[in-house]
PyMOL CGO cylinders between C-alpha atoms (Angstrom):
from pymol import cmd
from pymol.cgo import CYLINDER

trace = [
    CYLINDER, 180.93, 282.71, -52.42, 182.61, 282.49, -48.98, 0.3, 1, 1, 1, 1, 1, 1,
    CYLINDER, 182.61, 282.49, -48.98, 184.09, 279.11, -48.08, 0.3, 1, 1, 1, 1, 1, 1,
    CYLINDER, 184.09, 279.11, -48.08, 185.06, 277.61, -44.73, 0.3, 1, 1, 1, 1, 1, 1,
    CYLINDER, 185.06, 277.61, -44.73, 188.65, 278.24, -43.70, 0.3, 1, 1, 1, 1, 1, 1,
    CYLINDER, 188.65, 278.24, -43.70, 189.80, 275.66, -41.19, 0.3, 1, 1, 1, 1, 1, 1,
    CYLINDER, 189.80, 275.66, -41.19, 192.92, 273.99, -39.81, 0.3, 1, 1, 1, 1, 1, 1,
    CYLINDER, 192.92, 273.99, -39.81, 192.27, 270.78, -37.90, 0.3, 1, 1, 1, 1, 1, 1,
    CYLINDER, 192.27, 270.78, -37.90, 194.55, 268.67, -35.74, 0.3, 1, 1, 1, 1, 1, 1,
    CYLINDER, 194.55, 268.67, -35.74, 194.40, 265.58, -33.59, 0.3, 1, 1, 1, 1, 1, 1,
    CYLINDER, 194.40, 265.58, -33.59, 196.86, 267.11, -31.10, 0.3, 1, 1, 1, 1, 1, 1,
    CYLINDER, 196.86, 267.11, -31.10, 197.91, 270.75, -30.57, 0.3, 1, 1, 1, 1, 1, 1,
    CYLINDER, 197.91, 270.75, -30.57, 201.67, 270.17, -30.65, 0.3, 1, 1, 1, 1, 1, 1,
    CYLINDER, 201.67, 270.17, -30.65, 204.43, 268.20, -29.00, 0.3, 1, 1, 1, 1, 1, 1,
    CYLINDER, 204.43, 268.20, -29.00, 203.50, 268.86, -25.38, 0.3, 1, 1, 1, 1, 1, 1,
    CYLINDER, 203.50, 268.86, -25.38, 202.81, 272.45, -26.43, 0.3, 1, 1, 1, 1, 1, 1,
    CYLINDER, 202.81, 272.45, -26.43, 200.63, 274.48, -28.83, 0.3, 1, 1, 1, 1, 1, 1,
    CYLINDER, 200.63, 274.48, -28.83, 203.09, 274.73, -31.72, 0.3, 1, 1, 1, 1, 1, 1,
    CYLINDER, 203.09, 274.73, -31.72, 200.70, 273.31, -34.34, 0.3, 1, 1, 1, 1, 1, 1,
    CYLINDER, 200.70, 273.31, -34.34, 197.96, 275.70, -33.28, 0.3, 1, 1, 1, 1, 1, 1,
    CYLINDER, 197.96, 275.70, -33.28, 200.29, 278.71, -33.38, 0.3, 1, 1, 1, 1, 1, 1,
    CYLINDER, 200.29, 278.71, -33.38, 201.74, 277.68, -36.74, 0.3, 1, 1, 1, 1, 1, 1,
    CYLINDER, 201.74, 277.68, -36.74, 198.28, 277.59, -38.32, 0.3, 1, 1, 1, 1, 1, 1,
    CYLINDER, 198.28, 277.59, -38.32, 197.13, 280.78, -36.59, 0.3, 1, 1, 1, 1, 1, 1,
    CYLINDER, 197.13, 280.78, -36.59, 200.14, 282.93, -37.40, 0.3, 1, 1, 1, 1, 1, 1,
    CYLINDER, 200.14, 282.93, -37.40, 199.24, 283.98, -40.99, 0.3, 1, 1, 1, 1, 1, 1,
    CYLINDER, 199.24, 283.98, -40.99, 195.86, 285.35, -39.85, 0.3, 1, 1, 1, 1, 1, 1,
    CYLINDER, 195.86, 285.35, -39.85, 197.22, 287.33, -36.93, 0.3, 1, 1, 1, 1, 1, 1,
    CYLINDER, 197.22, 287.33, -36.93, 200.68, 288.57, -37.85, 0.3, 1, 1, 1, 1, 1, 1,
    CYLINDER, 200.68, 288.57, -37.85, 200.79, 292.32, -38.41, 0.3, 1, 1, 1, 1, 1, 1,
    CYLINDER, 200.79, 292.32, -38.41, 197.15, 292.81, -37.41, 0.3, 1, 1, 1, 1, 1, 1,
    CYLINDER, 197.15, 292.81, -37.41, 196.82, 295.65, -34.91, 0.3, 1, 1, 1, 1, 1, 1,
    CYLINDER, 196.82, 295.65, -34.91, 195.00, 294.58, -31.73, 0.3, 1, 1, 1, 1, 1, 1,
    CYLINDER, 195.00, 294.58, -31.73, 194.02, 291.24, -33.27, 0.3, 1, 1, 1, 1, 1, 1,
    CYLINDER, 194.02, 291.24, -33.27, 191.83, 289.03, -31.10, 0.3, 1, 1, 1, 1, 1, 1,
    CYLINDER, 191.83, 289.03, -31.10, 191.33, 285.28, -30.98, 0.3, 1, 1, 1, 1, 1, 1,
    CYLINDER, 191.33, 285.28, -30.98, 187.94, 283.93, -29.91, 0.3, 1, 1, 1, 1, 1, 1,
    CYLINDER, 187.94, 283.93, -29.91, 188.95, 281.13, -27.56, 0.3, 1, 1, 1, 1, 1, 1,
    CYLINDER, 188.95, 281.13, -27.56, 186.28, 278.48, -26.86, 0.3, 1, 1, 1, 1, 1, 1,
    CYLINDER, 186.28, 278.48, -26.86, 187.59, 276.03, -24.22, 0.3, 1, 1, 1, 1, 1, 1,
    CYLINDER, 187.59, 276.03, -24.22, 184.08, 274.65, -23.77, 0.3, 1, 1, 1, 1, 1, 1,
    CYLINDER, 184.08, 274.65, -23.77, 184.95, 270.95, -23.92, 0.3, 1, 1, 1, 1, 1, 1,
    CYLINDER, 184.95, 270.95, -23.92, 186.47, 271.04, -20.43, 0.3, 1, 1, 1, 1, 1, 1,
    CYLINDER, 186.47, 271.04, -20.43, 184.87, 271.30, -17.01, 0.3, 1, 1, 1, 1, 1, 1,
    CYLINDER, 184.87, 271.30, -17.01, 187.88, 273.29, -15.90, 0.3, 1, 1, 1, 1, 1, 1,
    CYLINDER, 187.88, 273.29, -15.90, 188.17, 276.17, -18.37, 0.3, 1, 1, 1, 1, 1, 1,
    CYLINDER, 188.17, 276.17, -18.37, 190.72, 278.02, -16.26, 0.3, 1, 1, 1, 1, 1, 1,
    CYLINDER, 190.72, 278.02, -16.26, 193.16, 275.08, -16.34, 0.3, 1, 1, 1, 1, 1, 1,
    CYLINDER, 193.16, 275.08, -16.34, 194.55, 275.98, -19.78, 0.3, 1, 1, 1, 1, 1, 1,
    CYLINDER, 194.55, 275.98, -19.78, 193.79, 279.71, -19.76, 0.3, 1, 1, 1, 1, 1, 1,
    CYLINDER, 193.79, 279.71, -19.76, 197.22, 280.96, -18.67, 0.3, 1, 1, 1, 1, 1, 1,
    CYLINDER, 197.22, 280.96, -18.67, 199.11, 278.53, -20.93, 0.3, 1, 1, 1, 1, 1, 1,
    CYLINDER, 199.11, 278.53, -20.93, 197.06, 279.51, -23.99, 0.3, 1, 1, 1, 1, 1, 1,
    CYLINDER, 197.06, 279.51, -23.99, 197.23, 283.26, -23.30, 0.3, 1, 1, 1, 1, 1, 1,
    CYLINDER, 197.23, 283.26, -23.30, 201.00, 282.99, -22.90, 0.3, 1, 1, 1, 1, 1, 1,
    CYLINDER, 201.00, 282.99, -22.90, 201.33, 281.03, -26.16, 0.3, 1, 1, 1, 1, 1, 1,
    CYLINDER, 201.33, 281.03, -26.16, 199.49, 283.73, -28.11, 0.3, 1, 1, 1, 1, 1, 1,
    CYLINDER, 199.49, 283.73, -28.11, 201.26, 286.62, -26.35, 0.3, 1, 1, 1, 1, 1, 1,
    CYLINDER, 201.26, 286.62, -26.35, 202.76, 289.05, -28.84, 0.3, 1, 1, 1, 1, 1, 1,
    CYLINDER, 202.76, 289.05, -28.84, 200.62, 287.66, -31.64, 0.3, 1, 1, 1, 1, 1, 1,
    CYLINDER, 200.62, 287.66, -31.64, 197.03, 288.29, -30.54, 0.3, 1, 1, 1, 1, 1, 1,
    CYLINDER, 197.03, 288.29, -30.54, 194.84, 288.98, -27.54, 0.3, 1, 1, 1, 1, 1, 1,
    CYLINDER, 194.84, 288.98, -27.54, 192.81, 286.06, -26.26, 0.3, 1, 1, 1, 1, 1, 1,
    CYLINDER, 192.81, 286.06, -26.26, 189.09, 286.64, -25.78, 0.3, 1, 1, 1, 1, 1, 1,
    CYLINDER, 189.09, 286.64, -25.78, 187.68, 283.68, -23.87, 0.3, 1, 1, 1, 1, 1, 1,
    CYLINDER, 187.68, 283.68, -23.87, 184.06, 282.68, -24.38, 0.3, 1, 1, 1, 1, 1, 1,
    CYLINDER, 184.06, 282.68, -24.38, 182.39, 281.17, -21.30, 0.3, 1, 1, 1, 1, 1, 1,
    CYLINDER, 182.39, 281.17, -21.30, 178.87, 280.09, -22.18, 0.3, 1, 1, 1, 1, 1, 1,
    CYLINDER, 178.87, 280.09, -22.18, 177.87, 279.74, -18.52, 0.3, 1, 1, 1, 1, 1, 1,
    CYLINDER, 177.87, 279.74, -18.52, 178.87, 283.25, -17.46, 0.3, 1, 1, 1, 1, 1, 1,
    CYLINDER, 178.87, 283.25, -17.46, 178.23, 285.33, -20.60, 0.3, 1, 1, 1, 1, 1, 1,
    CYLINDER, 178.23, 285.33, -20.60, 175.12, 286.51, -22.35, 0.3, 1, 1, 1, 1, 1, 1,
    CYLINDER, 175.12, 286.51, -22.35, 174.61, 285.60, -26.00, 0.3, 1, 1, 1, 1, 1, 1,
    CYLINDER, 174.61, 285.60, -26.00, 175.13, 289.17, -27.36, 0.3, 1, 1, 1, 1, 1, 1,
    CYLINDER, 175.13, 289.17, -27.36, 178.48, 289.36, -25.55, 0.3, 1, 1, 1, 1, 1, 1,
    CYLINDER, 178.48, 289.36, -25.55, 179.65, 286.06, -27.02, 0.3, 1, 1, 1, 1, 1, 1,
    CYLINDER, 179.65, 286.06, -27.02, 178.48, 287.00, -30.51, 0.3, 1, 1, 1, 1, 1, 1,
    CYLINDER, 178.48, 287.00, -30.51, 180.36, 290.31, -30.23, 0.3, 1, 1, 1, 1, 1, 1,
    CYLINDER, 180.36, 290.31, -30.23, 183.60, 288.45, -29.50, 0.3, 1, 1, 1, 1, 1, 1,
    CYLINDER, 183.60, 288.45, -29.50, 183.12, 286.28, -32.59, 0.3, 1, 1, 1, 1, 1, 1,
    CYLINDER, 183.12, 286.28, -32.59, 182.20, 289.30, -34.69, 0.3, 1, 1, 1, 1, 1, 1,
    CYLINDER, 182.20, 289.30, -34.69, 185.47, 291.10, -33.84, 0.3, 1, 1, 1, 1, 1, 1,
    CYLINDER, 185.47, 291.10, -33.84, 187.77, 288.06, -33.86, 0.3, 1, 1, 1, 1, 1, 1,
    CYLINDER, 187.77, 288.06, -33.86, 190.33, 287.38, -36.57, 0.3, 1, 1, 1, 1, 1, 1,
    CYLINDER, 190.33, 287.38, -36.57, 190.37, 283.70, -35.65, 0.3, 1, 1, 1, 1, 1, 1,
    CYLINDER, 190.37, 283.70, -35.65, 188.42, 281.09, -33.67, 0.3, 1, 1, 1, 1, 1, 1,
    CYLINDER, 188.42, 281.09, -33.67, 190.34, 278.52, -31.61, 0.3, 1, 1, 1, 1, 1, 1,
    CYLINDER, 190.34, 278.52, -31.61, 188.50, 275.47, -30.24, 0.3, 1, 1, 1, 1, 1, 1,
    CYLINDER, 188.50, 275.47, -30.24, 190.62, 273.07, -28.16, 0.3, 1, 1, 1, 1, 1, 1,
    CYLINDER, 190.62, 273.07, -28.16, 189.95, 269.55, -26.98, 0.3, 1, 1, 1, 1, 1, 1,
    CYLINDER, 189.95, 269.55, -26.98, 188.16, 267.80, -24.17, 0.3, 1, 1, 1, 1, 1, 1,
    CYLINDER, 188.16, 267.80, -24.17, 184.75, 266.13, -24.15, 0.3, 1, 1, 1, 1, 1, 1,
    CYLINDER, 184.75, 266.13, -24.15, 183.05, 266.60, -27.53, 0.3, 1, 1, 1, 1, 1, 1,
    CYLINDER, 183.05, 266.60, -27.53, 179.54, 266.10, -26.13, 0.3, 1, 1, 1, 1, 1, 1,
    CYLINDER, 179.54, 266.10, -26.13, 180.08, 268.72, -23.42, 0.3, 1, 1, 1, 1, 1, 1,
    CYLINDER, 180.08, 268.72, -23.42, 181.43, 271.15, -26.04, 0.3, 1, 1, 1, 1, 1, 1,
    CYLINDER, 181.43, 271.15, -26.04, 178.45, 270.66, -28.33, 0.3, 1, 1, 1, 1, 1, 1,
    CYLINDER, 178.45, 270.66, -28.33, 175.97, 270.81, -25.44, 0.3, 1, 1, 1, 1, 1, 1,
    CYLINDER, 175.97, 270.81, -25.44, 177.29, 274.14, -24.20, 0.3, 1, 1, 1, 1, 1, 1,
    CYLINDER, 177.29, 274.14, -24.20, 177.21, 275.65, -27.69, 0.3, 1, 1, 1, 1, 1, 1,
    CYLINDER, 177.21, 275.65, -27.69, 173.59, 274.58, -28.22, 0.3, 1, 1, 1, 1, 1, 1,
    CYLINDER, 173.59, 274.58, -28.22, 172.22, 275.37, -24.76, 0.3, 1, 1, 1, 1, 1, 1,
    CYLINDER, 172.22, 275.37, -24.76, 173.77, 278.84, -24.79, 0.3, 1, 1, 1, 1, 1, 1,
    CYLINDER, 173.77, 278.84, -24.79, 172.29, 279.57, -28.22, 0.3, 1, 1, 1, 1, 1, 1,
    CYLINDER, 172.29, 279.57, -28.22, 175.75, 280.31, -29.67, 0.3, 1, 1, 1, 1, 1, 1,
    CYLINDER, 175.75, 280.31, -29.67, 175.88, 277.40, -32.10, 0.3, 1, 1, 1, 1, 1, 1,
    CYLINDER, 175.88, 277.40, -32.10, 173.89, 278.99, -34.97, 0.3, 1, 1, 1, 1, 1, 1,
    CYLINDER, 173.89, 278.99, -34.97, 176.01, 282.15, -34.97, 0.3, 1, 1, 1, 1, 1, 1,
    CYLINDER, 176.01, 282.15, -34.97, 179.31, 280.25, -34.65, 0.3, 1, 1, 1, 1, 1, 1,
    CYLINDER, 179.31, 280.25, -34.65, 178.26, 277.96, -37.51, 0.3, 1, 1, 1, 1, 1, 1,
    CYLINDER, 178.26, 277.96, -37.51, 177.30, 280.96, -39.65, 0.3, 1, 1, 1, 1, 1, 1,
    CYLINDER, 177.30, 280.96, -39.65, 180.63, 282.71, -39.03, 0.3, 1, 1, 1, 1, 1, 1,
    CYLINDER, 180.63, 282.71, -39.03, 182.90, 279.74, -39.73, 0.3, 1, 1, 1, 1, 1, 1,
    CYLINDER, 182.90, 279.74, -39.73, 180.92, 278.59, -42.75, 0.3, 1, 1, 1, 1, 1, 1,
    CYLINDER, 180.92, 278.59, -42.75, 181.29, 282.14, -44.10, 0.3, 1, 1, 1, 1, 1, 1,
    CYLINDER, 181.29, 282.14, -44.10, 185.07, 281.97, -43.81, 0.3, 1, 1, 1, 1, 1, 1,
    CYLINDER, 185.07, 281.97, -43.81, 186.11, 283.10, -40.31, 0.3, 1, 1, 1, 1, 1, 1,
    CYLINDER, 186.11, 283.10, -40.31, 189.38, 281.16, -39.81, 0.3, 1, 1, 1, 1, 1, 1,
    CYLINDER, 189.38, 281.16, -39.81, 189.01, 278.24, -37.42, 0.3, 1, 1, 1, 1, 1, 1,
    CYLINDER, 189.01, 278.24, -37.42, 191.82, 276.32, -35.75, 0.3, 1, 1, 1, 1, 1, 1,
    CYLINDER, 191.82, 276.32, -35.75, 190.92, 273.29, -33.65, 0.3, 1, 1, 1, 1, 1, 1,
    CYLINDER, 190.92, 273.29, -33.65, 192.15, 270.01, -32.26, 0.3, 1, 1, 1, 1, 1, 1,
    CYLINDER, 192.15, 270.01, -32.26, 190.65, 266.83, -30.82, 0.3, 1, 1, 1, 1, 1, 1,
    CYLINDER, 190.65, 266.83, -30.82, 187.05, 267.62, -29.72, 0.3, 1, 1, 1, 1, 1, 1,
    CYLINDER, 187.05, 267.62, -29.72, 187.20, 270.88, -31.67, 0.3, 1, 1, 1, 1, 1, 1,
    CYLINDER, 187.20, 270.88, -31.67, 188.11, 268.94, -34.82, 0.3, 1, 1, 1, 1, 1, 1,
    CYLINDER, 188.11, 268.94, -34.82, 185.30, 266.43, -34.39, 0.3, 1, 1, 1, 1, 1, 1,
    CYLINDER, 185.30, 266.43, -34.39, 182.86, 269.34, -33.98, 0.3, 1, 1, 1, 1, 1, 1,
    CYLINDER, 182.86, 269.34, -33.98, 183.63, 270.44, -37.55, 0.3, 1, 1, 1, 1, 1, 1,
    CYLINDER, 183.63, 270.44, -37.55, 181.87, 267.52, -39.20, 0.3, 1, 1, 1, 1, 1, 1,
    CYLINDER, 181.87, 267.52, -39.20, 178.15, 267.23, -39.99, 0.3, 1, 1, 1, 1, 1, 1,
    CYLINDER, 178.15, 267.23, -39.99, 177.73, 265.57, -36.57, 0.3, 1, 1, 1, 1, 1, 1,
    CYLINDER, 177.73, 265.57, -36.57, 179.81, 264.47, -33.57, 0.3, 1, 1, 1, 1, 1, 1,
    CYLINDER, 179.81, 264.47, -33.57, 178.80, 260.80, -33.60, 0.3, 1, 1, 1, 1, 1, 1,
    CYLINDER, 178.80, 260.80, -33.60, 182.35, 259.62, -34.29, 0.3, 1, 1, 1, 1, 1, 1,
    CYLINDER, 182.35, 259.62, -34.29, 183.53, 260.85, -30.89, 0.3, 1, 1, 1, 1, 1, 1,
    CYLINDER, 183.53, 260.85, -30.89, 184.45, 258.13, -28.40, 0.3, 1, 1, 1, 1, 1, 1,
    CYLINDER, 184.45, 258.13, -28.40, 183.88, 260.47, -25.45, 0.3, 1, 1, 1, 1, 1, 1,
    CYLINDER, 183.88, 260.47, -25.45, 181.26, 259.61, -22.87, 0.3, 1, 1, 1, 1, 1, 1,
    CYLINDER, 181.26, 259.61, -22.87, 178.06, 261.63, -23.23, 0.3, 1, 1, 1, 1, 1, 1,
    CYLINDER, 178.06, 261.63, -23.23, 178.21, 262.34, -19.51, 0.3, 1, 1, 1, 1, 1, 1,
    CYLINDER, 178.21, 262.34, -19.51, 176.21, 265.55, -19.86, 0.3, 1, 1, 1, 1, 1, 1,
    CYLINDER, 176.21, 265.55, -19.86, 173.36, 263.65, -21.54, 0.3, 1, 1, 1, 1, 1, 1,
    CYLINDER, 173.36, 263.65, -21.54, 173.12, 266.05, -24.44, 0.3, 1, 1, 1, 1, 1, 1,
    CYLINDER, 173.12, 266.05, -24.44, 170.49, 265.44, -27.13, 0.3, 1, 1, 1, 1, 1, 1,
    CYLINDER, 170.49, 265.44, -27.13, 172.45, 267.69, -29.53, 0.3, 1, 1, 1, 1, 1, 1,
    CYLINDER, 172.45, 267.69, -29.53, 174.65, 265.82, -32.00, 0.3, 1, 1, 1, 1, 1, 1,
    CYLINDER, 174.65, 265.82, -32.00, 174.84, 268.07, -35.09, 0.3, 1, 1, 1, 1, 1, 1,
    CYLINDER, 174.84, 268.07, -35.09, 178.22, 269.69, -35.71, 0.3, 1, 1, 1, 1, 1, 1,
    CYLINDER, 178.22, 269.69, -35.71, 179.43, 272.85, -37.41, 0.3, 1, 1, 1, 1, 1, 1,
    CYLINDER, 179.43, 272.85, -37.41, 179.20, 271.24, -40.84, 0.3, 1, 1, 1, 1, 1, 1,
    CYLINDER, 179.20, 271.24, -40.84, 182.23, 273.02, -42.27, 0.3, 1, 1, 1, 1, 1, 1,
    CYLINDER, 182.23, 273.02, -42.27, 183.27, 269.77, -43.92, 0.3, 1, 1, 1, 1, 1, 1,
    CYLINDER, 183.27, 269.77, -43.92, 181.32, 266.87, -45.46, 0.3, 1, 1, 1, 1, 1, 1,
    CYLINDER, 181.32, 266.87, -45.46, 183.60, 264.48, -43.56, 0.3, 1, 1, 1, 1, 1, 1,
    CYLINDER, 183.60, 264.48, -43.56, 183.16, 263.25, -40.04, 0.3, 1, 1, 1, 1, 1, 1,
    CYLINDER, 183.16, 263.25, -40.04, 186.40, 263.18, -38.08, 0.3, 1, 1, 1, 1, 1, 1,
    CYLINDER, 186.40, 263.18, -38.08, 187.97, 260.76, -35.64, 0.3, 1, 1, 1, 1, 1, 1,
    CYLINDER, 187.97, 260.76, -35.64, 190.98, 262.10, -33.73, 0.3, 1, 1, 1, 1, 1, 1,
    CYLINDER, 190.98, 262.10, -33.73, 193.64, 260.14, -31.80, 0.3, 1, 1, 1, 1, 1, 1,
    CYLINDER, 193.64, 260.14, -31.80, 193.14, 257.27, -34.25, 0.3, 1, 1, 1, 1, 1, 1,
    CYLINDER, 193.14, 257.27, -34.25, 195.13, 254.35, -32.85, 0.3, 1, 1, 1, 1, 1, 1,
    CYLINDER, 195.13, 254.35, -32.85, 196.95, 251.94, -35.16, 0.3, 1, 1, 1, 1, 1, 1,
    CYLINDER, 196.95, 251.94, -35.16, 198.79, 248.72, -34.50, 0.3, 1, 1, 1, 1, 1, 1,
    CYLINDER, 198.79, 248.72, -34.50, 201.95, 247.65, -36.32, 0.3, 1, 1, 1, 1, 1, 1,
    CYLINDER, 201.95, 247.65, -36.32, 199.88, 246.26, -39.20, 0.3, 1, 1, 1, 1, 1, 1,
    CYLINDER, 199.88, 246.26, -39.20, 198.05, 249.56, -39.71, 0.3, 1, 1, 1, 1, 1, 1,
    CYLINDER, 198.05, 249.56, -39.71, 194.85, 248.22, -38.21, 0.3, 1, 1, 1, 1, 1, 1,
    CYLINDER, 194.85, 248.22, -38.21, 192.71, 249.77, -35.49, 0.3, 1, 1, 1, 1, 1, 1,
    CYLINDER, 192.71, 249.77, -35.49, 190.37, 248.33, -32.91, 0.3, 1, 1, 1, 1, 1, 1,
    CYLINDER, 190.37, 248.33, -32.91, 188.05, 251.24, -33.74, 0.3, 1, 1, 1, 1, 1, 1,
    CYLINDER, 188.05, 251.24, -33.74, 187.44, 250.18, -37.35, 0.3, 1, 1, 1, 1, 1, 1,
    CYLINDER, 187.44, 250.18, -37.35, 184.44, 247.97, -36.56, 0.3, 1, 1, 1, 1, 1, 1,
    CYLINDER, 184.44, 247.97, -36.56, 182.99, 250.68, -34.35, 0.3, 1, 1, 1, 1, 1, 1,
    CYLINDER, 182.99, 250.68, -34.35, 183.41, 253.31, -37.08, 0.3, 1, 1, 1, 1, 1, 1,
    CYLINDER, 183.41, 253.31, -37.08, 181.90, 250.86, -39.54, 0.3, 1, 1, 1, 1, 1, 1,
    CYLINDER, 181.90, 250.86, -39.54, 178.77, 250.80, -37.36, 0.3, 1, 1, 1, 1, 1, 1,
    CYLINDER, 178.77, 250.80, -37.36, 178.46, 254.56, -37.91, 0.3, 1, 1, 1, 1, 1, 1,
    CYLINDER, 178.46, 254.56, -37.91, 178.59, 254.07, -41.66, 0.3, 1, 1, 1, 1, 1, 1,
    CYLINDER, 178.59, 254.07, -41.66, 175.87, 251.47, -41.55, 0.3, 1, 1, 1, 1, 1, 1,
    CYLINDER, 175.87, 251.47, -41.55, 173.53, 254.41, -40.89, 0.3, 1, 1, 1, 1, 1, 1,
    CYLINDER, 173.53, 254.41, -40.89, 175.41, 257.35, -42.48, 0.3, 1, 1, 1, 1, 1, 1,
    CYLINDER, 175.41, 257.35, -42.48, 176.95, 257.56, -45.93, 0.3, 1, 1, 1, 1, 1, 1,
    CYLINDER, 176.95, 257.56, -45.93, 179.39, 260.45, -45.42, 0.3, 1, 1, 1, 1, 1, 1,
    CYLINDER, 179.39, 260.45, -45.42, 183.09, 259.46, -45.19, 0.3, 1, 1, 1, 1, 1, 1,
    CYLINDER, 183.09, 259.46, -45.19, 185.11, 259.51, -41.96, 0.3, 1, 1, 1, 1, 1, 1,
    CYLINDER, 185.11, 259.51, -41.96, 188.61, 260.97, -41.86, 0.3, 1, 1, 1, 1, 1, 1,
    CYLINDER, 188.61, 260.97, -41.86, 190.68, 259.38, -39.10, 0.3, 1, 1, 1, 1, 1, 1,
    CYLINDER, 190.68, 259.38, -39.10, 193.64, 261.41, -37.83, 0.3, 1, 1, 1, 1, 1, 1,
    CYLINDER, 193.64, 261.41, -37.83, 196.53, 259.89, -35.91, 0.3, 1, 1, 1, 1, 1, 1,
    CYLINDER, 196.53, 259.89, -35.91, 198.26, 262.15, -33.40, 0.3, 1, 1, 1, 1, 1, 1,
    CYLINDER, 198.26, 262.15, -33.40, 200.37, 264.69, -35.27, 0.3, 1, 1, 1, 1, 1, 1,
    CYLINDER, 200.37, 264.69, -35.27, 198.16, 264.73, -38.37, 0.3, 1, 1, 1, 1, 1, 1,
    CYLINDER, 198.16, 264.73, -38.37, 196.97, 268.04, -39.84, 0.3, 1, 1, 1, 1, 1, 1,
    CYLINDER, 196.97, 268.04, -39.84, 194.22, 268.70, -42.39, 0.3, 1, 1, 1, 1, 1, 1,
    CYLINDER, 194.22, 268.70, -42.39, 193.11, 272.07, -43.73, 0.3, 1, 1, 1, 1, 1, 1,
    CYLINDER, 193.11, 272.07, -43.73, 190.68, 273.56, -46.20, 0.3, 1, 1, 1, 1, 1, 1,
    CYLINDER, 190.68, 273.56, -46.20, 191.86, 274.84, -49.57, 0.3, 1, 1, 1, 1, 1, 1,
    CYLINDER, 191.86, 274.84, -49.57, 188.87, 276.45, -51.21, 0.3, 1, 1, 1, 1, 1, 1,
    CYLINDER, 188.87, 276.45, -51.21, 186.19, 273.80, -51.08, 0.3, 1, 1, 1, 1, 1, 1,
    CYLINDER, 186.19, 273.80, -51.08, 188.71, 270.96, -50.84, 0.3, 1, 1, 1, 1, 1, 1,
    CYLINDER, 188.71, 270.96, -50.84, 190.17, 269.36, -47.72, 0.3, 1, 1, 1, 1, 1, 1,
    CYLINDER, 190.17, 269.36, -47.72, 193.87, 268.51, -47.86, 0.3, 1, 1, 1, 1, 1, 1,
    CYLINDER, 193.87, 268.51, -47.86, 196.10, 266.39, -45.63, 0.3, 1, 1, 1, 1, 1, 1,
    CYLINDER, 196.10, 266.39, -45.63, 199.04, 268.68, -44.91, 0.3, 1, 1, 1, 1, 1, 1,
    CYLINDER, 199.04, 268.68, -44.91, 201.11, 266.20, -42.94, 0.3, 1, 1, 1, 1, 1, 1,
    CYLINDER, 201.11, 266.20, -42.94, 200.97, 263.17, -40.72, 0.3, 1, 1, 1, 1, 1, 1,
    CYLINDER, 200.97, 263.17, -40.72, 199.22, 259.84, -41.01, 0.3, 1, 1, 1, 1, 1, 1,
    CYLINDER, 199.22, 259.84, -41.01, 195.50, 259.83, -41.73, 0.3, 1, 1, 1, 1, 1, 1,
    CYLINDER, 195.50, 259.83, -41.73, 192.99, 257.40, -43.19, 0.3, 1, 1, 1, 1, 1, 1,
    CYLINDER, 192.99, 257.40, -43.19, 189.57, 257.61, -44.77, 0.3, 1, 1, 1, 1, 1, 1,
    CYLINDER, 189.57, 257.61, -44.77, 186.67, 255.21, -44.46, 0.3, 1, 1, 1, 1, 1, 1,
    CYLINDER, 186.67, 255.21, -44.46, 183.76, 255.22, -46.89, 0.3, 1, 1, 1, 1, 1, 1,
    CYLINDER, 183.76, 255.22, -46.89, 180.53, 253.28, -46.78, 0.3, 1, 1, 1, 1, 1, 1,
    CYLINDER, 180.53, 253.28, -46.78, 180.85, 249.77, -48.28, 0.3, 1, 1, 1, 1, 1, 1,
    CYLINDER, 180.85, 249.77, -48.28, 184.54, 250.27, -49.08, 0.3, 1, 1, 1, 1, 1, 1,
    CYLINDER, 184.54, 250.27, -49.08, 187.82, 249.40, -47.42, 0.3, 1, 1, 1, 1, 1, 1,
    CYLINDER, 187.82, 249.40, -47.42, 189.58, 252.22, -45.62, 0.3, 1, 1, 1, 1, 1, 1,
    CYLINDER, 189.58, 252.22, -45.62, 192.71, 253.60, -47.24, 0.3, 1, 1, 1, 1, 1, 1,
    CYLINDER, 192.71, 253.60, -47.24, 195.59, 255.80, -46.21, 0.3, 1, 1, 1, 1, 1, 1,
    CYLINDER, 195.59, 255.80, -46.21, 195.57, 259.42, -47.34, 0.3, 1, 1, 1, 1, 1, 1,
    CYLINDER, 195.57, 259.42, -47.34, 198.51, 261.00, -49.14, 0.3, 1, 1, 1, 1, 1, 1,
    CYLINDER, 198.51, 261.00, -49.14, 200.14, 264.14, -47.82, 0.3, 1, 1, 1, 1, 1, 1,
    CYLINDER, 200.14, 264.14, -47.82, 199.54, 267.20, -49.98, 0.3, 1, 1, 1, 1, 1, 1,
    CYLINDER, 199.54, 267.20, -49.98, 196.64, 265.60, -51.82, 0.3, 1, 1, 1, 1, 1, 1,
    CYLINDER, 196.64, 265.60, -51.82, 192.96, 266.69, -51.67, 0.3, 1, 1, 1, 1, 1, 1,
    CYLINDER, 192.96, 266.69, -51.67, 190.73, 264.28, -49.82, 0.3, 1, 1, 1, 1, 1, 1,
    CYLINDER, 190.73, 264.28, -49.82, 188.11, 263.10, -52.29, 0.3, 1, 1, 1, 1, 1, 1,
]
cmd.load_cgo(trace, "trace")
């Protein structure tokens, strides 16, 4: 049975896209005319990062940008159908989810990534991968009523998780409010953290990350270990 194949980050690199490229490389290297479906839908200014991203992937794959406001659904689905990889960057999670739903692309994107199309994402793109996007701290400025995510993982995600010197976060009470109503765990990624799928397991590859479960204290995850 196909399983989701994802690589999720809080940040894309150290002022660059090195983490994204590192995760993407095995799926693209040696593939003739490989394409990457690029979904910069969490930003109001899609063109801002276009040149930087195209340059980063140059020599590895051709970028095929999906613009839900200018493209028809069959055109967007065709890009996903031919792509070797999907890349979803950051921005406003609610705007990202709204555009995917309003355009009608969400069901097909969900089907493709749940069936194993490799997905690399950071920030808003990472949060989108959970059952819902309710652990995003972004403002729902677009007023979207759509909160369900891609569901490639049973965990919700919180990116850019801030910690003080004692390993505590001002967001813990806020995240606890989510778990008052939802029983799925939350994986909180500090900047630099990286989690990926291995079969049906999710593994912390590197960096500092924590997990919060309903009615239990949060605890720090161990690098290289499956997240249970």
